[in-house]
C-alpha positions, 0 to 999 in steps of 0.5 A: 710760231709767235715770238715773245715780246722779249724776243721781238725787243731783242730782234728790233734792237739788233735789226730795226729802226723807228723814224719819221719819214716824209711822204710825197707832198711833205706829210710826215709819218712814223715808220717802223722797219726791221730788215733781215736776210731770213724771212722766218724771224720777220714772220714771228715778229709780224705775228706778235703784233698782227699788223704791218707787212713783210716785203721782199726779197729785195736785192742783192744790190751789191755783189757781196750782199744777200737778198733781204726781207723787210717788215714795215709798219706805218702811221698808227700801226707803227706807233702801236708797235713802238709803244709795246716795245718801248718798256723793254728797249735799251739801246733804241729806247731814246730813238723810239721815245723821240718819235713817240714824243713827236707823234704825241705833240703833233696829235695833241696840237690838232 
């Protein structure tokens, strides 16, 4: 089942983040992540965008926690997903705009 873009936005608002990470050697790159204890919602999110990957299960790392799965996209794939989510975002719109602005500025100055 492929989830609607609206469903993916709600899922990302609750469980996701978009940030700039630092790779070995100091290179900066965009990183989009959604974590969840159930894999099925991540499969639906992944199918909507047809990029990124799902890893896990990871953990549990504490006795009162559950194992979890993680959807991640890096670089251009993360940017493409973020651009598709942005028009619908409410709570995380500013977070996404900041990373997209950083990315656009970095790539226009090359």
